[in-house]
ZAMARGU-4260 file (C-alpha; in steps of 0.2 Angstrom, whole numbers, plus 5000, padded with zeros to 4 digits):
<rodrens>
0) 5091/4898/5859 | 5093/4891/5842 | 5079/4887/5830 | 5080/4869/5823 | 5068/4859/5812
5) 5063/4841/5814 | 5062/4830/5799 | 5046/4824/5806 | 5039/4841/5800 | 5042/4836/5782
10) 5040/4817/5784 | 5034/4814/5766 | 5049/4822/5757 | 5065/4813/5752 | 5079/4816/5764
15) 5089/4826/5750 | 5074/4837/5747 | 5073/4840/5766 | 5090/4846/5767 | 5090/4857/5752
20) 5074/4865/5757 | 5080/4868/5775 | 5096/4876/5768 | 5086/4888/5757 | 5074/4892/5771
25) 5087/4899/5782 | 5089/4884/5794 | 5106/4879/5801 | 5101/4865/5813 | 5091/4849/5810
30) 5084/4836/5821 | 5086/4820/5811 | 5072/4807/5809 | 5081/4790/5811 | 5070/4779/5800
35) 5072/4792/5786 | 5091/4793/5788 | 5092/4774/5788 | 5082/4773/5772 | 5094/4785/5764
40) 5109/4775/5770 | 5103/4759/5762 | 5109/4767/5745 | 5122/4780/5751 | 5137/4781/5763
45) 5139/4790/5779 | 5151/4801/5770 | 5137/4805/5757 | 5126/4810/5771 | 5139/4821/5779
50) 5142/4829/5763 | 5124/4833/5760 | 5122/4841/5777 | 5138/4852/5774 | 5133/4857/5756
55) 5117/4864/5763 | 5124/4872/5778 | 5116/4860/5791 | 5122/4853/5808 | 5113/4838/5815
60) 5108/4843/5832 | 5098/4828/5837 | 5090/4812/5831 | 5073/4805/5835 | 5062/4790/5832
65) 5069/4777/5845 | 5058/4768/5857 | 5056/4751/5866 | 5070/4753/5878 | 5061/4754/5895
70) 5050/4739/5897 | 5054/4727/5883 | 5059/4709/5888 | 5067/4693/5880 | 5068/4693/5861
75) 5059/4709/5859 | 5071/4718/5870 | 5086/4711/5860 | 5078/4718/5844 | 5076/4735/5852
80) 5093/4736/5860 | 5102/4730/5845 | 5094/4744/5835 | 5098/4756/5848 | 5117/4751/5848
85) 5117/4752/5829 | 5109/4770/5830 | 5121/4775/5843 | 5136/4770/5833 | 5128/4780/5818
90) 5126/4795/5829 | 5144/4795/5834 | 5149/4795/5816 | 5138/4809/5813 | 5143/4819/5828
95) 5125/4820/5834 | 5124/4824/5853 | 5106/4820/5857 | 5094/4805/5854 | 5076/4807/5858
100) 5069/4792/5865 | 5050/4789/5867 | 5043/4781/5883 | 5035/4764/5880 | 5022/4764/5894
105) 5008/4759/5882 | 5000/4745/5892 | 4993/4741/5909 | 5008/4741/5921 | 5014/4729/5935
110) 5024/4733/5950 | 5039/4725/5942 | 5038/4738/5927 | 5044/4753/5937 | 5061/4747/5943
115) 5064/4738/5926 | 5061/4755/5918 | 5073/4764/5929 | 5086/4751/5927 | 5084/4750/5908
120) 5085/4769/5907 | 5101/4769/5917 | 5108/4756/5906 | 5103/4765/5890 | 5111/4781/5897
125) 5128/4773/5901 | 5128/4765/5883 | 5123/4782/5875 | 5136/4791/5886 | 5150/4779/5879
130) 5145/4785/5862 | 5145/4804/5866 | 5126/4805/5866 | 5113/4811/5878 | 5096/4803/5879
135) 5081/4815/5879 | 5067/4805/5886 | 5050/4811/5879 | 5035/4809/5889 | 5019/4805/5880
140) 5002/4812/5885 | 4993/4795/5883 | 5006/4784/5891 | 5001/4774/5907 | 5016/4781/5916
145) 5027/4796/5911 | 5013/4805/5903 | 5018/4821/5912 | 5034/4832/5914 | 5036/4829/5933
150) 5034/4810/5933 | 5047/4809/5919 | 5059/4820/5928 | 5057/4809/5943 | 5061/4793/5933
155) 5076/4802/5926 | 5082/4807/5944 | 5079/4789/5949 | 5090/4782/5935 | 5105/4794/5941
160) 5113/4795/5924 | 5121/4811/5918 | 5118/4805/5901 | 5099/4806/5902 | 5088/4821/5902
165) 5070/4825/5897 | 5063/4830/5880 | 5051/4844/5883 | 5038/4842/5868 | 5025/4856/5871
170) 5012/4846/5862 | 5013/4833/5875 | 5015/4846/5889 | 4999/4855/5884 | 4988/4841/5880
175) 4993/4829/5894 | 4992/4831/5913 | 5008/4842/5915 | 5006/4858/5925 | 5016/4874/5924
180) 5023/4871/5942 | 5032/4856/5935 | 5044/4867/5928 | 5051/4870/5946 | 5059/4853/5944
185) 5067/4857/5927 | 5085/4863/5926 | 5099/4865/5914 | 5106/4848/5918 | 5090/4838/5916
190) 5083/4847/5901 | 5091/4838/5885 | 5079/4844/5871 | 5065/4855/5867 | 5051/4853/5853
195) 5038/4866/5849 | 5022/4867/5839 | 5004/4874/5842 | 4986/4869/5843 | 4970/4878/5838
200) 4952/4874/5839 | 4954/4856/5845 | 4950/4850/5863 | 4966/4845/5871 | 4958/4828/5876
205) 4955/4824/5858 | 4971/4832/5850 | 4982/4820/5841 | 4999/4823/5831 | 4989/4827/5815
210) 4982/4843/5824 | 4999/4851/5827 | 5002/4867/5818 | 5016/4880/5817 | 5020/4889/5834
215) 5012/4906/5836 | 4996/4901/5826 | 4986/4893/5840 | 4982/4893/5858 | 4998/4888/5867
220) 5006/4900/5879 | 5024/4898/5873 | 5032/4914/5878 | 5031/4910/5897 | 5039/4893/5894
225) 5053/4901/5884 | 5056/4914/5898 | 5058/4900/5911 | 5070/4890/5899 | 5080/4906/5897
230) 5080/4909/5916 | 5087/4892/5920 | 5101/4895/5907 | 5095/4885/5892 | 5103/4891/5876
235) 5102/4876/5865 | 5091/4871/5850 | 5072/4873/5850 | 5065/4861/5837 | 5050/4863/5826
240) 5040/4847/5826 | 5024/4847/5817 | 5018/4829/5812 | 5003/4835/5802 | 4999/4825/5786
245) 4990/4841/5779 | 5006/4850/5781 | 5016/4836/5773 | 5006/4838/5757 | 5013/4855/5755
250) 5029/4859/5745 | 5044/4856/5756 | 5051/4873/5752 | 5035/4881/5758 | 5035/4871/5774
255) 5054/4876/5777 | 5051/4894/5774 | 5035/4897/5783 | 5041/4886/5798 | 5057/4896/5799
260) 5047/4912/5800 | 5036/4905/5813 | 5050/4899/5824 | 5059/4916/5822 | 5043/4925/5828
265) 5041/4912/5842 | 5058/4913/5849 | 5058/4932/5849 | 5071/4939/5861 | 5077/4922/5865
270) 5081/4918/5847 | 5099/4916/5841 | 5106/4920/5824 | 5101/4906/5811 | 5103/4914/5794
275) 5114/4907/5780 | 5130/4914/5787 | 5127/4904/5803 | 5124/4889/5793 | 5140/4891/5784
280) 5149/4894/5800 | 5142/4878/5807 | 5147/4868/5792 | 5164/4875/5793 | 5165/4869/5811
285) 5162/4851/5805 | 5175/4851/5792 | 5187/4837/5792 | 5176/4826/5803
</rodrens>
């Protein structure tokens, strides 16, 4: 498995500072935060962005920050889907293979919402696939539906799209209603993305994103999950996602450095090489795009 860092972990830093710190910290894979990338592109070109990634030895492995696709209707749907189309076109330019999409079951649901969600997810998967992108649907612990791994996998199975899989975020897994036996339904085909963090000293029912800490520093039992992912043949990125405002206040180089050390320890025997040489090889592989 390959260590990756989400830009959500350094949310307050400028994009340029992110990439420079990641490169110095030993990272070679990055999970882009879409709104941060779009902010950068208001004053820069896609070529500038690709050059910045390459000069820091980084490969964009995924992008996150999309929502509103499953239940939106009318004018609201048009806004969300227009943005989705623009983002898919951007990811195609950047050669980003995965987009993390959050579920939007944040209200009381009606009987019509369930078939609408499955149909919308299938439509989104077809559109993403035409751009060479796979959707990683992220369950949310507080959602009215798809708050657990098993329910989200069931919805993915219902939409019958090879371009849709699940985003396994360990924060939502541990603080929501998911169970370890849900992993019996997880396989290499329906697992699209993995995000890790940890939690300490906070009741799971009360935990929010601001309580996330580096993996290995809290109470989550991460090793058995990695063992299961390895057993089903997952050898892709595992992304550090720590949306903690206290951490954001620290120097970005320190976050990148300490985060890389934490990820290396956490992945243990499942870890893949991710030093500066690996970054240079990844960048060379993107040459001429």
